[in-house]
C-alpha positions as CSV (number, residue, x, y, z in Angstrom):
1,M,-36.0,224.6,99.3
2,L,-39.3,226.2,97.5
3,M,-40.2,227.7,100.7
4,F,-37.3,229.9,100.3
5,S,-36.9,230.3,96.7
6,F,-40.7,231.4,96.0
7,A,-41.3,232.9,99.4
8,R,-44.1,230.1,99.6
9,E,-46.6,230.3,102.3
10,W,-48.8,227.5,104.1
11,S,-51.9,228.1,105.6
12,S,-52.0,224.2,107.8
13,G,-49.7,221.5,107.7
14,S,-51.8,219.8,106.1
15,E,-51.8,222.3,103.4
16,R,-47.6,221.7,103.5
17,L,-48.5,218.1,103.1
18,A,-50.3,218.2,99.8
19,R,-48.0,220.8,98.0
20,M,-45.0,219.1,99.4
21,E,-46.0,216.0,97.3
22,A,-47.8,217.2,94.2
23,F,-43.8,219.0,94.1
24,G,-42.7,215.2,94.5
25,R,-44.6,214.9,91.2
26,N,-43.9,217.3,89.4
27,L,-40.3,217.3,90.0
28,H,-40.2,213.4,88.5
29,Q,-41.9,215.4,85.6
30,I,-39.0,217.8,85.7
31,E,-36.4,214.7,85.6
32,R,-38.3,213.2,83.0
33,L,-38.8,215.9,80.7
34,N,-34.5,217.0,81.1
35,A,-33.8,212.9,80.4
36,E,-35.7,213.1,77.3
37,A,-34.1,216.7,76.4
38,R,-30.9,215.3,76.7
39,K,-31.4,212.2,75.1
40,S,-33.1,214.1,71.4
41,G,-29.9,216.8,72.2
42,Q,-33.0,219.9,72.7
43,N,-31.3,222.8,74.0
44,V,-34.4,223.1,76.2
45,T,-33.8,222.9,80.6
46,F,-36.9,222.5,83.1
47,G,-36.9,223.1,86.3
48,V,-38.7,224.4,89.7
49,N,-40.6,227.6,89.4
50,E,-43.3,228.9,91.3
51,M,-46.0,226.6,90.0
52,T,-43.8,223.1,90.8
53,D,-46.2,222.2,94.3
54,M,-50.0,223.4,92.1
55,E,-51.7,220.4,91.2
56,E,-52.5,220.1,87.7
57,D,-56.6,221.8,88.3
58,E,-54.7,224.5,89.8
59,W,-52.2,225.3,87.2
60,R,-54.9,225.1,83.8
61,R,-57.2,227.8,85.7
62,M,-53.8,230.0,85.2
63,L,-54.8,229.4,81.4
64,C,-57.8,230.2,79.2
65,P,-60.2,227.9,78.6
66,L,-59.8,226.0,75.2
67,G,-62.3,227.7,72.6
68,S,-62.0,231.1,75.3
69,A,-61.0,233.2,72.4
70,G,-63.8,233.3,70.4
71,A,-64.4,235.1,66.7
72,R,-62.5,238.1,65.5
73,K,-64.7,241.1,65.0
74,S,-63.9,244.1,63.1
75,A,-64.4,247.6,64.6
76,E,-63.4,251.3,63.0
77,F,-60.3,250.9,65.4
78,V,-59.0,247.3,64.1
79,R,-56.9,247.3,61.0
80,K,-56.0,244.6,59.3
81,M,-52.3,245.3,57.4
82,N,-51.9,245.5,54.1
83,P,-49.7,247.4,52.1
84,A,-51.9,250.6,52.7
85,L,-52.1,250.5,56.4
86,R,-48.0,249.8,55.9
87,R,-47.5,253.0,54.3
88,E,-49.8,254.8,56.7
89,F,-46.9,253.9,59.5
90,T,-43.9,255.3,57.3
91,A,-42.8,257.5,59.9
92,Q,-41.9,254.6,62.6
93,E,-40.6,251.7,59.7
94,S,-37.0,250.8,59.4
95,S,-35.1,251.1,55.5
96,E,-34.4,247.8,56.4
97,K,-35.8,244.6,54.1
98,S,-36.4,241.3,55.7
99,S,-33.3,239.7,54.0
100,E,-31.1,242.7,56.0
101,Y,-32.7,241.8,59.8
102,P,-30.2,241.4,62.0
103,P,-29.6,238.2,63.8
104,H,-30.4,239.2,67.1
105,F,-33.4,241.7,68.1
106,D,-34.6,242.5,71.7
107,W,-37.3,245.4,72.2
108,R,-36.1,244.9,76.0
109,E,-32.6,246.7,75.0
110,K,-34.2,249.5,74.2
111,G,-36.2,250.2,77.5
112,V,-39.6,249.2,76.3
113,V,-40.6,246.3,78.1
114,T,-41.7,246.2,82.0
115,P,-40.6,243.1,83.7
116,V,-42.2,240.2,84.1
117,K,-45.1,240.1,86.1
118,A,-47.4,237.2,87.9
119,Q,-50.9,236.7,87.3
120,G,-51.4,234.1,89.8
121,L,-54.0,231.5,89.7
122,C,-56.3,233.5,87.8
123,G,-56.8,233.3,83.8
124,S,-56.0,236.7,83.1
125,C,-53.2,235.6,80.7
126,W,-55.6,238.0,78.2
127,A,-54.8,241.2,80.5
128,F,-51.4,240.5,80.8
129,A,-50.6,240.1,77.2
130,S,-53.1,243.1,76.1
131,V,-51.7,245.5,78.8
132,A,-48.2,244.6,77.9
133,T,-48.7,245.2,74.5
134,T,-50.3,248.8,75.3
135,E,-47.4,249.3,77.4
136,S,-44.4,249.0,75.2
137,A,-46.4,250.8,72.1
138,Y,-46.6,253.5,74.4
139,A,-43.3,253.8,75.4
140,I,-41.8,253.5,72.2
141,A,-44.6,255.9,70.6
142,Y,-43.6,258.7,73.5
143,G,-40.4,257.9,75.3
144,E,-42.0,256.5,78.5
145,L,-42.7,253.2,80.5
146,R,-45.8,253.2,82.1
147,S,-46.5,250.0,84.3
148,L,-50.4,249.6,83.3
149,S,-53.5,247.9,85.5
150,E,-54.1,244.8,84.7
151,Q,-57.0,244.7,87.5
152,E,-58.7,247.3,85.3
153,L,-59.5,244.9,83.0
154,L,-60.4,242.6,85.0
155,D,-62.6,245.0,87.0
156,C,-64.3,246.7,84.2
157,N,-63.9,245.3,80.7
158,L,-67.4,243.5,81.4
159,A,-67.4,241.9,78.1
160,N,-64.3,239.5,79.3
161,N,-64.7,237.1,81.8
162,A,-62.2,238.3,84.4
163,C,-59.6,234.9,85.5
164,N,-62.2,232.8,83.4
165,G,-60.4,233.5,80.6
166,G,-60.8,236.5,77.8
167,N,-60.4,237.7,74.0
168,V,-57.5,240.3,73.4
169,D,-60.1,241.7,70.9
170,K,-62.6,243.3,73.7
171,A,-59.4,243.6,76.0
172,F,-57.8,246.4,73.1
173,R,-61.7,247.9,72.5
174,F,-61.9,248.4,76.6
175,I,-58.4,250.3,76.1
176,H,-59.2,252.0,73.2
177,E,-62.5,253.7,74.5
178,V,-61.4,254.1,78.1
179,G,-57.7,254.0,78.8
180,L,-55.9,252.2,81.4
181,Q,-54.8,253.5,85.0
182,T,-51.4,253.0,85.7
183,E,-50.4,250.0,88.2
184,D,-50.1,252.1,91.0
185,E,-53.3,254.0,90.8
186,Y,-55.3,249.9,90.0
187,P,-53.1,247.5,92.1
188,Y,-53.8,244.0,90.8
189,V,-55.3,241.4,93.3
190,A,-55.6,238.3,90.9
191,R,-59.5,238.2,90.7
192,R,-62.4,240.1,89.7
193,Q,-63.6,242.7,92.7
194,N,-67.4,243.6,93.0
195,V,-67.0,246.9,91.7
196,C,-64.9,249.1,88.7
197,M,-62.9,251.4,90.4
198,L,-61.5,253.1,87.7
199,D,-60.9,257.1,88.5
200,D,-63.4,258.9,86.3
201,G,-61.3,262.2,86.7
202,N,-57.8,260.6,85.5
203,R,-57.3,262.4,83.1
204,N,-53.9,260.8,82.4
205,L,-55.3,257.5,80.8
206,T,-52.8,255.7,78.0
207,K,-55.2,254.6,75.2
208,I,-54.7,252.9,71.9
209,D,-55.4,254.6,68.8
210,V,-55.5,251.4,66.6
211,A,-54.9,248.0,66.9
212,V,-53.4,246.4,63.9
213,F,-53.9,242.3,63.3
214,I,-51.1,240.9,61.2
215,N,-51.4,238.0,58.7
216,P,-51.0,234.6,61.0
217,N,-47.2,233.4,59.9
218,E,-43.8,234.0,61.0
219,Q,-42.7,236.7,58.3
220,S,-45.4,238.8,59.6
221,M,-44.7,238.5,62.9
222,L,-40.7,238.9,61.9
223,D,-41.5,242.0,59.9
224,W,-44.0,243.9,62.8
225,L,-41.9,243.1,65.3
226,V,-38.5,245.1,64.2
227,N,-40.0,247.5,62.1
228,F,-42.9,248.9,64.9
229,G,-43.2,247.0,68.2
230,P,-43.6,243.8,70.2
231,V,-46.3,241.5,69.1
232,N,-48.9,240.4,71.3
233,I,-49.8,236.3,69.8
234,G,-52.1,233.4,71.4
235,I,-50.7,229.9,71.7
236,S,-52.0,226.3,73.0
237,V,-50.2,225.1,76.0
238,P,-49.0,221.6,76.3
239,P,-48.8,220.4,80.1
240,D,-44.8,220.4,79.7
241,M,-44.8,223.9,79.2
242,K,-45.3,224.4,83.1
243,P,-42.2,223.4,84.4
244,Y,-40.3,225.4,81.0
245,K,-37.1,227.1,83.1
246,S,-34.6,228.5,79.7
247,G,-33.5,227.6,76.7
248,I,-35.4,227.1,73.6
249,Y,-39.0,225.0,74.2
250,R,-39.9,223.0,71.1
251,P,-43.4,221.5,71.9
252,S,-43.6,218.1,69.3
253,D,-46.8,218.2,66.6
254,F,-47.9,215.5,68.9
255,D,-48.2,217.7,71.5
256,C,-49.9,220.7,70.1
257,Q,-52.6,219.1,68.4
258,F,-53.7,216.2,71.2
259,R,-52.2,217.7,74.2
260,V,-53.4,221.3,74.4
261,V,-54.8,221.8,78.1
262,G,-55.6,225.4,77.4
263,L,-54.8,228.9,75.6
264,H,-51.9,231.6,76.5
265,S,-51.3,235.3,75.5
266,M,-47.9,236.3,75.6
267,L,-46.1,239.4,73.8
268,V,-43.2,238.8,71.2
269,V,-40.3,241.3,72.1
270,G,-37.5,239.7,69.7
271,Y,-35.7,237.0,68.6
272,G,-32.4,235.3,67.9
273,E,-30.6,232.4,66.4
274,T,-27.8,230.2,68.4
275,V,-24.3,229.4,66.8
276,F,-25.9,226.5,65.9
277,G,-28.3,228.1,63.7
278,E,-31.3,227.5,66.1
279,K,-33.4,230.1,65.4
280,Y,-35.9,231.6,68.1
281,W,-38.9,234.0,69.7
282,I,-37.9,236.0,72.9
283,V,-41.7,235.8,74.8
284,K,-42.9,237.5,77.7
285,N,-44.7,235.4,80.2
286,S,-46.8,236.1,82.8
287,W,-46.0,233.8,85.1
288,G,-43.8,235.7,87.6
289,Q,-40.2,237.3,88.1
290,K,-38.9,234.2,88.0
291,D,-39.8,232.9,85.0
292,E,-38.0,235.6,82.7
293,V,-38.7,237.1,79.1
294,S,-37.6,233.8,78.0
295,P,-36.7,232.3,73.9
296,G,-39.2,230.1,73.1
């Protein structure tokens, strides 16, 4: 099933055996999580995905290490949201008040979100989330959706640690100062190469003028999302996020406090509400096409 669904290739019979053993263990976890979800009435489904044949340590390599986020530093192009700054964005701002926001909102429907990409066995979520934010911001501002290069950040943004985690603040600084080539011009290889292959003669780089850090609460995130664009977020990852398939993923407070296995950056592109009144965020991840933008 895994070989056909995800075009998996194994280098040897021994690797195939090890992968199938890992698949079996992870399948038991999926069955247990689905049973627990049904018992508690949660609207979430766990299932087979690109990571079902991975060992636990391999999956953790896709996450940023705990403590890797670092302290946020101010810079000329980094702005903290406040009333004065908000007035600067009035040309983009909707006239709607938060109490009048629609029950469903999704930037994908406006054609400003690129398809889900795959970071592979590399802790480069910081690059994918930073690039995804830039792609959508550029599309909203200029009406052109460009697929930009995460690999450029891995090779050229030496302030970050490529596949060993990174800080989106430093990534945004690089995008502001240097700019990004397209994904076609600088394709992804899921590792840091020995040299930065940025084309110095490229005059069509995509840059950002300003990065805005909003207050860390859901109301501020909702306001920015509806009025300005998708929101870059960082989360703590509990172990049962690996087999998530669909529905509303809502980890327990205990898991979020005591069972975190790493950090992860993603992009919030919308929100919604079920017929039962359960609200959710729609989030773009970077774990492959089968891991589509999903409510969480």
